[in-house]
C-alpha positions as CSV (number, residue, x, y, z in Angstrom):
1,M,111.1,90.7,142.4
2,S,108.5,90.9,144.9
3,I,108.5,92.0,148.9
4,N,107.1,88.8,150.4
5,E,110.5,87.2,148.0
6,L,112.4,89.5,149.5
7,Q,111.7,89.0,152.8
8,E,111.7,85.3,152.7
9,Q,115.2,86.5,151.2
10,I,116.4,88.6,154.4
11,I,114.6,85.8,156.1
12,A,117.3,82.5,155.1
13,E,120.1,85.1,155.0
14,F,119.5,85.7,158.8
15,S,119.1,81.8,160.0
16,V,122.3,81.6,159.1
17,F,124.0,83.4,162.4
18,D,123.4,81.8,165.5
19,D,124.1,85.1,167.8
20,W,122.8,88.5,167.3
21,M,126.5,89.7,167.6
22,D,126.8,88.1,164.3
23,R,123.5,89.6,162.9
24,Y,124.9,92.9,164.2
25,N,128.0,92.5,162.4
26,Y,125.9,91.5,159.2
27,L,123.6,94.8,159.6
28,I,126.3,96.6,160.1
29,E,128.0,95.0,156.6
30,L,124.5,95.6,154.7
31,G,125.4,99.9,156.3
32,G,128.5,99.6,154.7
33,E,126.5,98.7,151.2
34,L,123.9,100.9,151.2
35,P,124.3,103.8,148.3
36,G,124.6,106.9,149.9
37,I,122.3,110.5,149.6
38,D,122.9,113.0,147.5
39,P,124.6,115.4,150.1
40,K,120.7,117.4,149.4
41,F,118.6,114.8,151.1
42,R,121.3,115.4,153.7
43,T,119.2,117.8,155.8
44,D,116.8,119.1,158.1
45,E,113.7,118.4,156.0
46,F,113.9,114.5,155.3
47,L,115.2,113.4,158.8
48,I,113.0,110.7,160.3
49,N,111.3,112.3,163.6
50,G,111.4,109.3,166.5
51,C,115.0,107.4,165.6
52,Q,117.4,108.4,168.1
53,S,120.5,108.5,165.6
54,K,120.6,111.0,162.6
55,V,118.1,109.1,159.5
56,W,117.8,110.5,156.0
57,L,115.5,109.4,153.8
58,N,114.0,110.6,149.9
59,A,111.7,109.2,148.3
60,E,110.9,109.4,144.3
61,Y,108.2,108.2,142.4
62,K,108.7,108.0,138.8
63,N,105.9,105.9,136.4
64,G,104.5,103.7,139.6
65,I,107.7,103.0,140.9
66,I,109.1,105.0,144.6
67,T,112.7,104.6,144.2
68,Y,114.3,105.1,148.5
69,T,117.0,106.5,149.2
70,A,118.4,106.8,152.9
71,D,121.5,107.4,155.1
72,S,122.2,106.9,158.7
73,D,125.3,108.4,161.5
74,A,125.0,105.0,163.0
75,I,126.2,102.1,161.4
76,I,123.8,99.5,162.8
77,V,120.6,102.5,161.8
78,K,122.6,102.2,158.6
79,G,122.2,98.6,158.4
80,I,118.2,98.5,159.3
81,V,117.7,101.0,156.9
82,A,119.1,99.5,154.5
83,L,117.4,96.1,154.7
84,L,114.0,98.3,154.5
85,V,115.4,100.2,151.4
86,R,115.9,96.7,150.4
87,V,112.3,95.3,150.9
88,L,110.5,98.6,149.6
89,N,112.6,99.7,146.9
90,K,110.9,99.9,143.1
91,Q,107.8,98.6,144.1
92,K,104.8,100.0,143.8
93,A,103.4,102.8,145.6
94,S,99.9,100.6,146.0
95,E,102.2,97.7,147.7
96,I,104.2,99.5,150.1
97,M,101.2,101.0,151.3
98,N,99.5,98.2,153.0
99,I,102.8,95.3,153.4
100,D,103.1,94.0,156.2
101,L,107.1,93.6,156.7
102,Y,106.9,89.7,158.7
103,F,110.6,90.1,158.4
104,I,110.7,92.3,161.3
105,D,109.6,90.2,163.8
106,K,110.8,86.6,162.1
107,I,114.6,87.2,162.5
108,G,114.2,89.4,165.6
109,L,115.2,92.8,165.0
110,K,112.4,94.5,166.6
111,E,112.8,92.1,169.9
112,N,116.7,92.8,169.8
113,L,117.1,96.5,169.4
114,S,117.1,98.8,172.6
115,P,113.5,100.8,172.8
116,T,114.8,103.9,171.2
117,R,116.5,102.1,168.6
118,S,112.8,100.1,168.2
119,N,111.2,103.1,168.7
120,G,112.9,104.5,165.7
121,L,113.0,101.5,163.2
122,L,108.9,101.6,163.4
123,S,108.9,105.7,162.5
124,M,111.6,104.7,159.5
125,V,109.2,102.3,158.8
126,K,105.7,104.5,158.9
127,Q,107.8,107.4,157.0
128,M,108.2,104.9,153.5
129,K,105.3,104.1,154.0
130,L,103.7,107.6,154.3
131,Y,105.8,108.9,151.7
132,A,103.9,105.6,149.4
133,L,100.3,107.0,150.0
134,A,101.0,110.5,149.3
135,Y,102.3,109.4,146.0
136,H,99.5,106.4,145.7
137,S,97.0,109.7,146.7
138,K,98.9,111.9,144.5
139,Y,99.8,109.9,141.2
140,E,97.4,107.1,141.3
141,G,93.8,107.9,143.7
142,N,92.0,108.4,140.4
143,K,92.9,105.4,138.7
144,I,90.6,102.3,139.0
145,N,92.5,99.0,139.0
């Protein structure tokens, strides 16, 4: 499924909720479904700077595709990172690098988070895009598309 198709799917899922308490509960549910990250990635090296809570993120590149794994020590933040992983996981680095993650605004996520959580969300997106940029530069930079 494409990144935009996944974003549209998330927008549709969140549209069924009338208020943000229900949306927060759904985020918590999504966080509970996030596959666990390998304990070897729950180190300072994989922590995302700029997040109030602890968020660990790892990315692996294989055959042109990036696979993300993540975890957090906060239940709502874990749901947020689960959404990001869902949208960007198993996509091409070149697509992730410059993607507009419009679902964040469409579902009202950023404006319904505290300023520190909103900054953390931006830090998560930035780190995921940086991984994509690094892998693209390392493995695909010399390819002619």
